[in-house]
C-alpha positions in Angstrom: -20.6 -23.5 -46.1 -22.4 -23.1 -42.7 -22.6 -26.7 -42.1 -18.8 -27.1 -42.9 -18.2 -24.2 -40.6 -20.3 -25.9 -37.9 -18.2 -29.2 -38.3 -15.0 -27.3 -38.1 -16.1 -25.4 -35.0 -17.3 -28.5 -33.3 -14.1 -30.3 -33.9 -12.1 -27.3 -32.7 -14.3 -27.1 -29.6 -13.8 -30.8 -28.9 -10.0 -30.5 -29.3 -10.2 -27.5 -26.8 -12.1 -29.7 -24.5 -9.4 -32.4 -24.8 -6.7 -29.9 -23.6 -8.9 -29.0 -20.6 -9.5 -32.7 -19.8 -5.8 -33.5 -20.1 -5.2 -30.9 -17.4 -8.2 -31.8 -15.2 -7.3 -35.5 -15.2 -3.7 -34.8 -14.5 -4.6 -32.8 -11.4 -7.1 -35.3 -10.2 -10.4 -33.4 -10.9 -11.6 -35.9 -13.4 -10.9 -39.6 -12.9 -11.8 -40.8 -16.4 -13.0 -38.6 -19.3 -16.5 -39.4 -20.8 -14.9 -40.9 -23.9 -12.8 -43.2 -21.8 -15.9 -44.2 -19.7 -18.0 -44.9 -22.7 -15.2 -46.8 -24.4 -14.6 -49.0 -21.6 -17.9 -49.5 -19.8 -20.6 -48.9 -22.6 -19.2 -50.0 -25.8 -16.0 -52.0 -25.0 -16.7 -54.4 -27.9 -16.1 -51.6 -30.4 -12.6 -51.2 -29.3 -11.5 -55.0 -29.3 -10.4 -54.7 -32.9 -8.4 -51.6 -32.0 -4.9 -52.3 -30.7 -4.6 -51.4 -27.0 -1.9 -48.8 -27.8 -4.1 -47.1 -30.2 -7.4 -46.9 -28.2 -6.7 -43.6 -26.6 -6.3 -42.1 -30.0 -9.4 -43.8 -31.3 -11.4 -42.6 -28.5 -10.1 -39.0 -29.0 -10.8 -39.1 -32.7 -14.3 -40.4 -31.8 -14.8 -37.5 -29.5 -13.6 -35.0 -32.1 -16.0 -36.4 -34.7 -18.8 -36.3 -32.1 -17.9 -32.8 -31.4 -18.0 -32.1 -35.2 -21.6 -33.5 -35.3 -22.6 -31.2 -32.5 -21.2 -28.2 -34.3 -23.2 -29.1 -37.3 -26.4 -29.5 -34.9 -25.7 -26.0 -33.7 -26.0 -24.7 -37.2 -29.5 -26.0 -37.3 -30.5 -23.5 -34.7 -32.1 -20.4 -36.4 -29.6 -17.7 -37.2 -31.4 -15.1 -35.1 -31.1 -17.3 -32.0 -27.7 -18.6 -32.8 -26.3 -15.0 -33.0 -27.5 -14.2 -29.5 -24.3 -13.4 -27.3 -25.0 -16.3 -24.9 -26.2 -18.9 -27.4 -22.9 -20.8 -27.7 -22.4 -21.3 -24.0 -26.0 -22.1 -23.3 -25.5 -24.8 -26.1 -22.6 -26.1 -24.2 -24.5 -26.1 -21.0 -27.4 -28.1 -22.7 -24.9 -30.6 -24.2 -23.4 -31.3 -20.7 -26.9 -31.5 -19.1 -27.8 -34.1 -21.8 -24.7 -36.1 -21.1 -24.7 -35.9 -17.3 -28.4 -36.2 -16.8 -29.3 -38.6 -19.6 -26.6 -40.2 -21.6 -24.3 -41.3 -18.7 -27.1 -42.8 -16.6 -28.6 -44.4 -19.5 -25.3 -46.0 -20.5 -24.9 -47.1 -16.8 -21.5 -45.3 -16.6 -20.1 -45.8 -13.0 -19.4 -42.1 -12.5 -23.1 -41.3 -13.0 -23.8 -43.2 -9.9 -21.7 -41.4 -7.3 -21.5 -37.8 -6.2 -18.6 -36.0 -7.8 -19.0 -32.3 -7.7 -15.4 -31.3 -8.6 -15.5 -33.6 -11.7 -18.9 -32.3 -12.7 -17.8 -28.8 -12.5 -14.6 -29.6 -14.5 -16.7 -31.2 -17.3 -19.3 -28.4 -17.2 -16.4 -26.0 -17.7 -15.1 -27.8 -20.7 -18.6 -28.1 -22.2 -19.0 -24.3 -21.8 -15.7 -23.8 -23.6 -17.0 -26.1 -26.4 -20.2 -24.1 -26.7 -18.3 -20.7 -26.7 -16.1 -21.9 -29.6 -18.9 -23.3 -31.6 -21.0 -20.2 -31.0 -18.3 -17.9 -31.9 -17.1 -19.7 -35.1 -20.6 -20.4 -36.4 -22.2 -16.9 -36.0 -23.0 -16.5 -32.3 -21.7 -13.5 -30.4 -19.9 -10.4 -31.3 -16.7 -11.8 -32.5 -18.3 -14.2 -35.1 -18.1 -13.8 -38.7 -21.3 -12.5 -40.2 -23.4 -14.8 -42.4 
């Protein structure tokens, strides 16, 4: 049950990130979301079999699935640590640091090679939101269901 809760929390967190990203791209804070950058720069061959009209939806679904896996991974953290009030946001921060400092540069994504403080702040904020949702739903923080 805990793993399922983690998966649902991770998908819900990724969906919330998508809402934030929709706003931050529309106002110009984020040029291209990480799933879009990965899809077009790192693994474009995976999308060749997807009709161009459906590619944004495929990338979104992949992001939600990845978020679900992240939620499952959060449940592997010992409960006593996971239940600390800041555990979820710290997890979100760690996931952003991993993406921004390791994954994006390793994949050679163009946004990893240029200064972009507003974009980085926007992506940090949506990762903190993700972590907060995952933490709350899976047992971290005061508003969480007790195991």
